MIPALUM-802508 format. One line per 4 residues: their letters; for each residue x, z, y of C-alpha. Coordinates in steps of 0.1 Angstrom, whole numbers. Example, Ala and Ser with C-alpha at 12.3 -4.5 7.8 and 13.67 -1.06 7.14 Angstrom:
AS	123,78,-45 ~ 137,71,-11 $
! end
This chain:
MTAL	393,1432,1385 ~ 371,1418,1413 ~ 379,1425,1448 ~ 346,1442,1448 $
SRDR	357,1472,1421 ~ 388,1479,1439 ~ 374,1490,1470 ~ 349,1511,1450 $
RISV	378,1521,1437 ~ 399,1526,1466 ~ 368,1542,1481 ~ 371,1566,1457 $
SFAS	399,1576,1461 ~ 395,1576,1501 ~ 367,1605,1492 ~ 390,1623,1463 $
VSGA	419,1632,1488 ~ 392,1636,1515 ~ 376,1668,1493 ~ 414,1677,1485 $
LLLL	422,1685,1514 ~ 382,1705,1523 ~ 392,1723,1500 ~ 424,1739,1510 $
GVAY	411,1737,1539 ~ 380,1766,1520 ~ 410,1783,1509 ~ 423,1785,1541 $
YLCF	399,1803,1560 ~ 393,1831,1526 ~ 423,1834,1527 ~ 433,1837,1559 $
RSVL	408,1841,1584 ~ 393,1874,1593 ~ 362,1859,1607 ~ 342,1828,1583 $
PPML	321,1809,1594 ~ 288,1821,1579 ~ 285,1790,1556 ~ 320,1808,1540 $
VPFR	306,1845,1546 ~ 292,1847,1506 ~ 322,1834,1488 ~ 345,1864,1503 $
SGPP	337,1906,1495 ~ 364,1925,1517 ~ 391,1912,1531 ~ 418,1879,1539 $
AFES	437,1884,1510 ~ 466,1877,1534 ~ 474,1884,1562 ~ 471,1862,1592 $
VAWL	498,1839,1598 ~ 491,1836,1629 ~ 515,1803,1632 ~ 492,1791,1613 $
GWFP	459,1789,1635 ~ 466,1751,1640 ~ 458,1738,1605 ~ 423,1737,1603 $
SLIH	423,1715,1629 ~ 450,1691,1614 ~ 425,1691,1580 ~ 395,1685,1595 $
VSAF	406,1654,1609 ~ 431,1638,1583 ~ 397,1648,1556 ~ 367,1637,1578 $
GLLS	389,1608,1583 ~ 392,1600,1551 ~ 362,1603,1538 ~ 345,1579,1567 $
CAFL	368,1553,1561 ~ 356,1559,1523 ~ 324,1554,1537 ~ 335,1520,1555 $
RPGL	356,1496,1540 ~ 385,1512,1533 ~ 416,1495,1553 ~ 439,1508,1583 $
ASAL	422,1498,1604 ~ 394,1516,1594 ~ 410,1550,1589 ~ 435,1545,1622 $
AAGA	398,1536,1635 ~ 377,1565,1620 ~ 412,1592,1621 ~ 402,1580,1660 $
TWAG	368,1590,1667 ~ 374,1625,1648 ~ 400,1638,1668 ~ 387,1630,1701 $
VNLL	355,1649,1688 ~ 378,1679,1677 ~ 395,1674,1711 ~ 358,1674,1725 $
WELS	357,1712,1711 ~ 389,1720,1719 ~ 383,1712,1757 ~ 349,1727,1755 $
CRDQ	365,1759,1748 ~ 392,1763,1776 ~ 362,1766,1803 ~ 342,1782,1776 $
QAWL	323,1760,1763 ~ 301,1763,1800 ~ 298,1716,1796 ~ 289,1719,1766 $
RVGV	263,1741,1770 ~ 243,1721,1797 ~ 242,1697,1773 ~ 231,1716,1744 $
EQVG	208,1734,1768 ~ 193,1696,1774 ~ 184,1692,1732 ~ 170,1723,1732 $
VRRV	196,1746,1707 ~ 196,1782,1721 ~ 232,1788,1707 ~ 267,1775,1706 $
PACT	293,1788,1682 ~ 324,1807,1697 ~ 357,1794,1700 ~ 391,1800,1718 $
YDAA	410,1774,1736 ~ 444,1767,1714 ~ 469,1740,1726 ~ 474,1736,1690 $
DIAA	451,1727,1683 ~ 450,1694,1701 ~ 483,1682,1688 ~ 474,1692,1651 $
SLAG	442,1670,1659 ~ 463,1641,1669 ~ 486,1647,1635 ~ 457,1648,1613 $
AVAA	444,1613,1627 ~ 481,1603,1620 ~ 481,1620,1583 ~ 446,1600,1581 $
VGIA	466,1566,1584 ~ 498,1578,1562 ~ 480,1585,1532 ~ 452,1555,1536 $
WLIL	486,1539,1535 ~ 494,1551,1507 ~ 466,1546,1486 ~ 462,1509,1493 $
RLHG	498,1504,1479 ~ 486,1527,1451 ~ 461,1507,1441 ~ 482,1475,1448 $
VRHP	476,1459,1475 ~ 503,1444,1492 ~ 490,1436,1530 ~ 469,1470,1543 $
AFRE	475,1460,1582 ~ 459,1426,1576 ~ 434,1441,1543 ~ 402,1438,1562 $
QRA	410,1407,1576 ~ 405,1390,1543 ~ 376,1376,1531 $
! end
């Protein structure tokens, strides 16, 4: 097996796990959230299937960061360094979003008005979402490590230094 073939299989594994995580996130929204993002409204008629679990409100942040970190890594050369960079980037995006929610998105509104956007989606601040975003970045690296090990990469920390 060539290195290119192995890299493609690893990328497909990263993307597959990311897709599974995103489906888990969609299932969470459809089952537990009373207010859905507009793109998910057509997929549910009526109230949520289960009563909302308040202590799981952070779960989508964990899923978003880990899934998008792995998906980004699938498009890069898959390895621990790219998983760390992608996870940190997505955690940063979630962190900025969460901090924008703290002051009713005042600084975000100023920025989007400059580019001509008229409406910013509503959100609520929750410190647990910040912790979940950081945990999602750690999860992305951990999952990447597992995938690399399953594909026989012996020293994943040095993977990206090879030619």
